[in-house]
C-alpha positions as a printed Julia matrix, in Angstrom:
360×3 Matrix{Float64}:
 -37.79    0.42  -11.62
 -34.43    1.68  -12.89
 -33.83   -1.33  -15.17
 -37.09   -0.68  -17.0
 -36.44    2.9   -17.34
 -32.99    2.32  -18.89
 -33.8    -0.78  -21.07
 -34.12    1.08  -24.2
 -30.42    2.26  -23.98
 -28.73   -0.57  -22.26
 -26.46   -2.7   -24.55
 -27.18   -6.34  -24.98
 -24.13   -7.65  -23.21
 -24.74   -5.38  -20.29
 -28.44   -6.55  -20.14
 -27.06  -10.11  -19.9
 -24.82   -9.16  -17.08
 -27.57   -7.45  -15.19
 -30.12  -10.34  -15.78
 -27.38  -12.84  -14.26
 -27.01  -10.63  -11.33
 -30.74  -10.38  -10.39
 -32.36   -7.45  -12.26
 -35.46   -8.69  -13.74
 -36.91   -5.63  -15.42
 -39.15   -6.17  -18.44
 -36.53   -4.51  -21.09
 -33.71   -6.34  -19.4
 -35.3    -9.68  -19.71
 -35.87   -9.22  -23.44
 -32.56   -7.62  -24.01
 -31.94   -5.55  -27.07
 -31.19   -6.93  -30.69
 -27.63   -6.65  -31.68
 -29.02   -5.11  -34.95
 -31.24   -2.47  -33.29
 -30.36    0.95  -34.66
 -30.59    4.02  -32.11
 -30.66    7.42  -33.22
 -27.69    9.52  -32.64
 -27.59   11.08  -29.16
 -25.64   14.06  -27.94
 -24.13   12.17  -24.96
 -21.92    8.93  -24.61
 -24.05    5.87  -24.04
 -20.83    3.85  -23.47
 -20.84    5.22  -19.83
 -23.61    2.53  -19.44
 -21.02   -0.45  -20.16
 -18.2     0.98  -18.16
 -16.42    3.0   -20.72
 -17.76    6.52  -20.95
 -16.89    9.6   -18.9
 -18.73   10.46  -15.5
 -22.42    9.82  -14.85
 -24.85    8.03  -17.01
 -25.34   10.54  -19.72
 -21.94   12.41  -19.84
 -20.38   13.96  -22.91
 -17.07   12.14  -23.47
 -14.2    14.5   -22.15
 -10.62   13.78  -22.1
  -9.25   12.12  -18.95
  -5.95   13.1   -17.7
  -3.77   10.25  -16.28
  -4.03   10.02  -12.42
  -0.66    8.02  -12.13
   1.07    5.11  -13.38
   1.39    1.25  -12.65
   4.11    1.04  -10.08
   4.08   -2.64   -9.22
   2.35   -5.82  -10.77
   2.08   -8.68   -8.34
   0.81  -12.29   -9.01
   0.13  -14.85   -6.14
  -0.06  -18.34   -7.57
  -0.88  -20.17   -4.52
  -3.54  -18.57   -2.22
  -1.86  -16.91    1.03
   1.73  -17.87   -0.06
   4.12  -14.95   -0.91
   4.12  -14.35   -4.75
   5.96  -12.81   -7.83
   6.6    -9.55   -9.21
   5.93   -9.18  -12.94
   6.92   -6.65  -15.51
   3.95   -7.75  -17.71
   0.95  -10.05  -17.66
  -2.54  -10.83  -19.15
  -5.65   -9.9   -17.78
  -8.31  -12.48  -18.36
 -11.87  -11.22  -18.32
 -13.18  -14.22  -16.07
 -10.21  -14.56  -14.02
  -8.23  -11.39  -13.47
  -4.45  -11.63  -13.75
  -3.31  -14.92  -15.44
  -2.09  -17.28  -12.84
  -3.26  -15.32   -9.99
  -4.41  -17.51   -6.89
  -4.53  -20.44   -9.4
  -3.86  -22.9    -6.53
  -5.02  -23.26   -2.9
  -3.57  -25.5    -0.11
  -6.31  -27.98    1.1
  -6.39  -29.0     4.78
  -7.05  -32.73    4.69
  -8.27  -32.76    8.16
 -11.09  -30.26    7.65
 -11.51  -30.32    3.82
 -11.21  -26.6     3.65
  -8.93  -24.4     1.9
  -6.12  -22.68    3.97
  -6.14  -19.03    4.6
  -3.62  -16.96    6.41
  -6.58  -14.86    7.43
  -7.22  -17.67   10.01
  -3.82  -16.53   11.38
  -3.72  -19.05   14.46
  -3.75  -21.98   12.12
  -2.31  -20.69    8.85
   0.0   -17.64    9.33
   3.03  -19.69    8.42
   1.91  -19.78    4.77
   3.08  -16.31    4.4
   6.72  -17.58    4.62
   6.29  -19.86    1.57
   7.24  -18.35   -1.95
   5.4   -19.55   -4.97
   6.21  -18.6    -8.68
   5.67  -20.16  -11.89
   8.61  -21.67  -13.58
   7.68  -20.76  -17.13
   5.32  -18.64  -18.99
   1.63  -19.74  -18.98
  -0.01  -20.85  -22.13
  -2.64  -18.25  -23.82
  -5.86  -18.49  -21.61
  -4.47  -20.88  -18.96
  -4.35  -20.25  -15.3
  -2.15  -23.29  -14.25
   1.33  -24.41  -14.87
   4.69  -25.85  -13.09
   5.35  -24.24   -9.86
   8.35  -23.83   -7.87
   7.77  -23.26   -4.05
  10.56  -22.07   -1.72
   9.82  -23.27    1.9
  10.69  -21.24    4.97
  13.89  -23.2     5.5
  15.18  -22.21    2.25
  14.71  -25.42    0.26
  12.56  -25.34   -3.0
  10.0   -27.96   -3.96
   8.32  -28.17   -7.35
   4.77  -28.99   -8.46
   6.18  -31.72  -10.68
   7.72  -33.59   -7.48
   5.87  -36.56   -6.69
   6.57  -35.81   -2.87
   5.14  -32.41   -3.1
   2.29  -32.78   -0.71
   4.42  -34.66    1.61
   7.15  -31.73    1.7
   4.37  -29.07    2.23
   2.7   -31.1     5.02
   6.03  -31.5     6.79
   6.81  -27.79    6.5
   3.35  -26.7     7.7
   2.92  -29.27   10.19
  -0.61  -30.45    9.09
  -1.62  -32.96    6.34
  -2.24  -30.86    3.15
  -2.42  -31.07   -0.53
  -1.92  -28.5    -3.34
  -5.17  -28.31   -5.41
  -6.41  -26.29   -8.28
  -9.85  -26.84   -7.49
 -11.75  -25.56   -4.52
 -14.05  -27.89   -2.74
 -17.62  -27.82   -3.95
 -19.86  -25.81   -1.6
 -16.98  -24.42    0.75
 -18.36  -21.74    2.99
 -16.84  -18.17    2.93
 -13.14  -17.8     4.35
 -13.36  -16.19    7.84
 -10.92  -13.69    9.18
  -9.7   -13.78   12.8
  -9.92  -10.33   14.46
  -8.26   -9.03   17.61
 -11.37   -9.29   19.58
 -11.81  -13.09   18.89
 -14.82  -12.53   16.64
 -14.17  -14.16   13.31
 -15.51  -12.19   10.29
 -16.7   -13.6     7.0
 -14.48  -12.31    4.11
 -15.04  -14.35    1.0
 -18.95  -13.77    0.44
 -18.49  -12.21   -2.96
 -15.98  -14.8    -4.45
 -16.98  -16.41   -7.84
 -17.55  -20.47   -7.72
 -14.45  -22.24   -8.6
 -11.96  -19.55   -7.57
  -9.61  -18.91   -4.47
 -10.3   -15.26   -4.45
 -11.74  -13.58   -1.36
 -14.01  -11.1    -3.09
 -12.98  -10.09   -6.66
 -10.33  -11.06   -9.26
  -8.48   -7.52   -9.02
  -7.17   -5.9    -5.88
  -5.33   -2.5    -6.22
  -3.73   -0.21   -3.67
  -2.19    3.21   -4.35
   1.0     4.73   -3.12
  -0.88    7.66   -1.71
  -2.83    5.35    0.78
   0.42    3.7     1.86
   2.15    6.78    2.36
  -0.7     8.31    4.17
  -0.87    5.25    6.52
   2.93    5.86    7.25
   2.4     9.7     7.97
  -0.24    8.64   10.53
   1.97    6.01   12.14
   5.56    6.43   11.3
   6.91    3.55   13.58
   5.16    1.1    11.65
   6.06   -0.48    8.17
   3.11   -0.46    5.56
   5.04   -2.64    3.21
   3.06   -3.71    0.16
   3.62   -7.41    1.29
   1.09   -6.74    4.28
  -1.68   -5.92    1.77
  -1.08   -8.23   -1.11
  -2.67   -6.25   -3.95
  -2.23   -7.34   -7.56
  -1.59   -3.61   -8.54
  -0.01   -0.67   -6.93
  -0.78    2.7    -8.54
   1.78    5.48   -8.25
  -0.6     8.44   -7.64
   2.25   11.13   -7.58
   1.61   13.73   -5.08
  -1.86   12.7    -4.23
  -2.56   12.31   -0.53
  -5.1    10.31    1.48
  -7.13    7.09    0.75
  -7.85    8.11   -2.74
  -9.06    4.68   -3.75
 -12.26    5.52   -1.59
 -13.31    7.9    -4.47
 -12.79    5.66   -7.21
 -15.66    3.08   -6.14
 -18.07    3.05   -8.92
 -15.68    4.24  -11.44
 -13.77    2.72  -14.22
  -9.96    2.68  -14.51
  -8.32    2.69  -17.9
  -4.7     0.92  -17.43
  -2.46    1.25  -20.43
  -3.93    0.85  -23.78
  -6.29   -2.13  -23.31
  -7.26   -2.78  -19.73
 -10.47   -1.36  -18.11
 -11.55   -2.26  -14.75
 -14.69   -1.34  -12.48
 -13.78   -0.35   -9.03
 -16.55   -2.15   -7.16
 -15.71   -2.16   -3.28
 -13.18   -0.8    -0.9
 -10.97   -3.59    0.5
 -11.84   -4.54    4.11
  -8.64   -5.45    6.25
  -8.24   -8.18    8.97
  -5.52   -9.28   11.23
  -3.59  -10.75    8.12
  -2.03   -7.32    7.7
  -0.46   -7.3    11.05
   1.36  -10.79   10.79
   5.1   -11.32   10.59
   6.42  -12.36    7.11
  10.01  -12.6     5.97
  11.75   -9.34    7.3
   8.4    -7.7     8.53
   7.75   -7.88   12.17
   4.27   -8.54   13.6
   2.69   -5.18   14.16
  -1.01   -4.76   15.33
  -0.65   -1.19   14.73
  -0.88   -1.64   11.0
  -4.47   -2.49   11.15
  -5.24   -0.19   14.33
  -4.16    2.84   12.32
  -6.24    1.77    9.16
  -9.34    1.29   11.91
  -8.86    4.64   13.45
  -8.68    6.58   10.24
 -10.33    4.72    7.51
 -13.19    2.59    8.35
 -16.36    1.65    6.29
 -19.6     0.09    6.86
 -19.98   -3.33    4.95
 -23.69   -4.34    4.68
 -22.79   -7.94    3.29
 -20.48   -8.38    6.41
 -22.99   -6.55    8.55
 -20.18   -4.5    10.3
 -17.73   -1.59    9.94
 -14.51   -2.53    8.98
 -11.02   -0.8     8.24
 -10.4    -0.62    4.64
  -7.14   -0.02    2.48
  -7.27   -0.34   -1.26
 -10.07   -1.56   -3.27
 -11.34   -4.48   -5.4
 -12.4    -4.38   -9.03
 -13.53   -6.44  -11.79
 -12.73   -6.63  -15.32
 -14.55   -4.62  -17.76
 -12.04   -5.11  -20.5
  -9.19   -7.54  -20.67
  -5.67   -7.13  -22.29
  -2.07   -6.93  -21.29
  -0.75   -4.71  -18.33
   2.9    -3.55  -18.3
   4.83   -1.74  -15.49
   4.8     1.93  -16.25
   1.21    2.04  -17.9
  -0.51    5.1   -17.29
  -3.74    4.98  -15.41
  -6.73    7.09  -16.15
 -10.16    7.38  -14.31
 -13.11    7.25  -16.4
 -16.78    7.57  -15.99
 -19.04    6.34  -13.13
 -20.45    2.73  -13.91
 -23.49    2.5   -11.69
 -25.01   -0.55  -13.52
 -21.87   -2.61  -13.42
 -21.26   -1.81   -9.51
 -25.02   -2.64   -9.06
 -24.36   -5.87  -10.85
 -21.35   -6.69   -8.71
 -23.22   -5.97   -5.43
 -26.0    -8.18   -6.44
 -23.6   -10.94   -7.2
 -22.16  -10.63   -4.0
 -25.53  -10.6    -2.19
 -26.63  -13.81   -4.15
 -23.44  -15.44   -3.29
 -23.87  -14.74    0.33
 -27.36  -15.93    0.45
 -26.44  -19.23   -1.07
 -23.54  -19.68    1.47
 -25.85  -18.75    4.25
């Protein structure tokens, strides 16, 4: 199998990643000694570890910038509106520091609320959450301020926070930093009434739907607007962490990034793992955005892909990514597209499959 064939050149860290994801080739299980000295080779082996040029064995070549970091967004509470940042730490196991650090627990069902279940939870989009101070190094949680739809603001330090949230939402809820053990995947409502599983790839103990980083480009948003000028394809409808300004590029450019590494600024590297499937949540009214089913219909007409894990085709806008290397992101950071990372993407796929099987 491919894992055996590549065992002699796979770095130890990546071998551990693949072993955890379900690869069981003879060389992968054994790993490589950190002191093993390989002879010089005329190609860049770092491509195997998500940092090289295109392909498995490609010469290292300069990578011109494909754009810059246009917006940096964090959502401290799942399904609530978030905050725009000028800089933020990216943590290897979590994504943007403080992103989706909390969820709203439905005390009647014991499940985490998601605006993807629009009939019950769409009102959450009218709540605005932000951290009131800088988060300590390596920490995901801190004091919150939550602006309610009526304009009042409550604090996570308030003893009656849960009561205030319950009254505003109209259901008994509690703000929590810990997802319920064994919660099944989030399900998203569709226009045809057939709810779709969405969170099958989310790591245990997180409130992410699928992956720790979600990005979208100005090219995709502009292209959608050109296809349906009467609709507002505002960033808020798609809730990305990163908006990448791709200049004059046109079309759904993120589709071509799947399986590639993005380098952002001087430190951060991401592996683009999957296109981002979209659901009715993109059509909901929030703040000054009206309800608009044509937002989702436009994506469905022009950018639909098959998802084996979901067993269906779905409209996509943007992409999910995992962290290859953490660091600090800053507005205006240049963004470069590096090499293909088939082994990292295989690891992400197998992780998602294992997660889906456990939840099934």
